[in-house]
C-alpha positions in Angstrom: -6.1 -11.7 31.7 -7.8 -14.7 33.3 -10.7 -13.9 35.5 -11.5 -10.5 33.9 -13.8 -9.5 31.0 -11.6 -9.9 27.9 -14.1 -7.9 25.8 -13.1 -4.5 27.4 -9.6 -3.2 27.8 -9.0 -3.0 31.6 -10.2 0.1 33.3 -7.0 0.2 35.3 -4.0 0.5 33.0 -0.4 1.6 33.3 0.5 4.9 31.7 4.0 3.8 30.8 2.9 0.8 28.7 4.4 1.1 25.1 2.8 -1.7 23.2 -0.7 -3.2 23.2 -1.4 -6.6 21.7 -3.9 -9.5 21.7 -7.0 -7.3 21.2 -8.9 -9.6 18.8 -11.7 -10.3 21.4 -12.5 -6.7 22.3 -15.8 -5.1 21.5 -15.0 -1.8 23.3 -12.0 0.2 24.1 -12.2 2.1 27.4 -12.1 5.9 27.2 -9.2 6.0 29.7 -7.0 4.1 27.2 -6.2 7.7 26.1 -4.0 7.8 29.3 -1.4 5.6 27.5 0.6 8.6 26.5 3.8 6.6 25.9 2.1 4.1 23.7 3.9 3.7 20.3 2.2 0.7 18.8 -1.5 -0.1 18.8 -2.7 -3.2 16.8 -6.5 -3.7 17.0 -6.7 -5.7 13.8 -9.4 -8.4 13.2 -11.6 -7.1 16.0 -14.7 -8.2 14.3 -17.0 -6.9 17.1 -15.4 -3.5 17.6 -17.7 -0.8 16.4 -16.3 2.4 17.8 -13.0 3.9 18.8 -13.1 6.5 21.7 -12.1 10.1 20.9 -9.6 9.9 23.8 -7.4 7.8 21.6 -6.3 11.1 20.1 -4.3 11.6 23.3 -1.9 8.9 22.2 0.5 11.5 20.8 3.5 9.1 20.8 1.8 6.6 18.6 3.8 5.6 15.5 2.0 2.4 14.4 -1.7 2.0 14.2 -3.3 -1.1 12.7 -7.1 -1.6 12.6 -7.3 -3.8 9.5 -10.1 -6.4 9.2 -12.2 -4.8 12.0 -15.3 -5.4 10.0 -17.8 -3.8 12.3 -16.0 -0.5 12.7 -17.9 2.2 10.9 -16.2 5.5 11.8 -12.8 6.8 12.9 -12.7 9.8 15.3 -11.4 13.2 14.1 -8.9 13.1 17.0 -6.8 10.7 15.0 -5.4 13.7 13.2 -3.3 14.3 16.4 -1.0 11.4 15.5 1.8 13.6 14.0 4.4 10.9 14.5 2.4 8.1 12.9 4.6 6.1 10.4 2.3 3.1 9.7 -1.5 3.4 9.2 -3.3 0.2 8.1 -7.1 0.4 7.6 -7.4 -2.3 5.0 -10.4 -4.5 4.8 -12.5 -2.5 7.3 -15.6 -3.3 5.2 -18.1 -1.3 7.3 -16.0 1.9 7.5 -18.0 4.9 6.2 -16.0 7.7 7.7 -12.4 8.9 8.1 -11.2 11.8 10.2 -13.0 15.1 9.5 -14.9 13.6 6.6 -18.1 11.7 6.3 -18.4 9.7 3.2 -19.0 6.2 1.9 -15.4 5.9 1.1 -15.6 7.0 -2.5 -12.7 9.3 -1.7 -10.2 10.0 1.1 -10.1 13.2 3.2 -7.7 16.0 2.5 -6.7 15.9 6.1 -4.5 12.9 5.3 -1.6 15.4 4.7 -1.5 15.9 8.5 0.3 12.6 8.7 3.7 14.0 7.5 5.7 11.2 9.2 3.6 8.4 7.5 5.8 5.9 5.7 3.2 3.1 5.1 -0.4 3.6 4.0 -2.6 0.7 3.2 -6.0 1.5 1.9 -6.6 -1.7 -0.1 -9.9 -3.4 -0.8 -12.2 -0.4 -0.8 -14.4 -1.2 -3.7 -16.2 2.2 -3.7 -13.1 4.3 -3.7 -13.0 6.3 -7.0 -10.3 8.9 -6.4 -7.3 9.9 -4.2 -6.9 13.4 -2.9 -4.2 15.6 -4.4 -2.8 16.2 -0.9 -1.6 12.6 -0.9 1.4 14.0 -2.7 2.4 15.9 0.5 3.2 12.6 2.3 6.9 13.0 1.5 8.0 10.3 3.9 5.8 7.7 2.4 7.7 4.6 1.3 4.8 2.1 0.8 1.4 2.8 -0.7 -1.1 0.0 -1.2 -4.3 0.8 -3.1 -4.8 -2.7 -4.5 -8.2 -4.2 -5.1 -9.8 -0.7 -5.1 -11.9 -1.8 -8.1 -13.7 1.5 -8.7 -10.5 3.6 -8.6 -10.3 5.2 -12.1 -7.5 7.8 -11.8 -4.4 8.9 -9.9 -3.5 12.5 -8.9 -0.4 13.9 -10.7 0.8 14.9 -7.2 1.8 11.3 -6.6 5.0 12.2 -8.5 6.1 14.2 -5.4 6.4 10.9 -3.4 10.2 10.7 -4.0 10.7 8.3 -1.1 8.1 5.8 -2.4 9.7 2.3 -3.0 6.6 0.1 -3.1 3.4 1.0 -4.9 0.7 -1.7 -5.1 -2.1 -0.9 -7.6 -3.2 -4.3 -8.9 -6.9 -5.1 -9.3 -7.8 -1.4 -9.8 -9.8 -0.2 -12.7 -7.0 2.1 -13.6 -4.8 -0.9 -14.2 -7.3 -2.6 -16.5 -5.7 -1.1 -19.6 -6.5 -4.0 -21.8 -5.8 -2.0 -25.0 -2.4 -0.7 -23.8 0.2 -1.0 -26.6 2.9 1.5 -25.5 4.5 1.9 -22.1 6.8 5.0 -21.8 8.7 5.7 -18.5 11.5 7.7 -20.0 10.7 11.0 -18.2 9.9 9.5 -14.8 13.4 9.9 -13.4 12.6 10.2 -9.6 10.3 7.2 -10.0 12.7 5.0 -11.9 15.7 5.6 -9.6 13.8 4.3 -6.5 11.6 1.5 -7.9 12.7 -2.0 -6.7 9.7 -4.1 -7.8 7.8 -3.9 -11.1 4.9 -6.1 -12.0 3.6 -6.0 -15.6 0.7 -8.4 -15.7 -2.4 -9.1 -17.8 -1.8 -6.4 -20.5 -3.0 -8.5 -23.4 -2.2 -5.8 -26.1 1.2 -4.8 -24.9 3.7 -6.0 -27.5 7.0 -4.8 -26.1 8.7 -3.1 -23.2 10.4 0.3 -23.4 14.2 0.5 -23.9 14.2 2.9 -21.0 13.8 0.0 -18.6 17.5 0.3 -18.0 16.8 3.4 -15.9 15.4 1.2 -13.2 18.8 0.8 -11.5 17.4 -0.2 -8.2 15.0 -2.8 -9.6 15.4 -6.2 -7.9 12.2 -8.0 -9.0 10.6 -7.9 -12.4 7.4 -9.9 -13.1 6.0 -10.1 -16.7 3.0 -12.3 -16.9 -0.1 -12.8 -19.1 1.1 -10.3 -21.6 -0.1 -12.5 -24.4 0.9 -10.2 -27.3 4.5 -9.6 -26.1 7.0 -11.2 -28.5 10.4 -9.9 -27.4 12.2 -8.3 -24.5 14.5 -5.3 -25.0 18.3 -5.9 -24.9 18.5 -3.1 -22.3 17.0 -5.4 -19.8 20.5 -6.8 -19.3 21.5 -3.4 -17.7 19.4 -4.1 -14.6 22.4 -5.2 -12.6 20.5 -5.2 -9.3 17.8 -7.6 -10.6 17.6 -10.8 -8.5 14.2 -12.2 -9.6 12.9 -12.4 -13.1 9.6 -14.0 -13.9 8.3 -14.4 -17.4 5.1 -16.5 -17.5 2.0 -17.0 -19.7 3.4 -14.8 -22.5 2.2 -17.1 -25.2 3.6 -15.0 -28.1 7.2 -14.8 -26.7 9.5 -16.2 -29.3 13.0 -15.3 -28.0 15.0 -13.9 -25.2 17.9 -11.5 -25.6 21.4 -13.1 -25.2 22.3 -10.2 -23.0 20.3 -11.6 -20.1 23.5 -13.5 -19.2 24.8 -10.1 -17.9 22.3 -10.2 -15.0 25.0 -11.1 -12.6 22.8 -10.6 -9.5 20.0 -12.9 -10.7 19.2 -15.7 -8.3 15.8 -16.7 -9.6 14.7 -16.9 -13.3 11.4 -18.4 -14.1 10.1 -18.7 -17.7 7.0 -20.8 -18.0 4.0 -21.3 -20.3 5.6 -19.1 -23.0 
């Protein structure tokens, strides 16, 4: 792109281009970028000077991946983004100036109900929105969703029951949210969460200072490969049923200062490749 202005996507573009990269210097996206009807991937992350997306981007009906994370000057997303019916990855994390999402003007204390238009969405990253207090019930309609990241949404206080409909979900990041600051938690019961337990492959139980034990029902987590138990300072023992997690490859037990013993049955974890026990 030597010899041309790198701050604006070229006015003359090929309509058969399928990927667009190296956009970190852009301050504006030309309106005729909407002519890229075969574009499947658009990554405009870390465009710190980009303040506006043209409505014409809604013409990119083949788009499956849209990443605009860390575009810190971007304040609004056009309503036309709802046209992306084939979108599988939507990353808007760390857009610190964003005040509006499609069809909804807000200070990001909530998300728009129109999210359920993205029925093909498999990855949704809405992390680090400190004013976000709730998630819409329609989030449960994203039946293709496999990864949901709402970490570091420090004002988020509750989750909709409809999240139980996300039967394809395999990764759910919720750390550093107010809902996870359950410092008085003493009982964890997952016995009736069958659809949840069959798919879960990573479980992180950290910083629950009042939790004294884990439920025996942990052995329902047949797909679990990674288990992290850290900073649970009141936890003394682990259930014998932990040995039934035959898919477990990583087990980390750290900073559990009251832990006095481990079950002998842990030797049955035949798939285990990494076992860390420290500061206990």
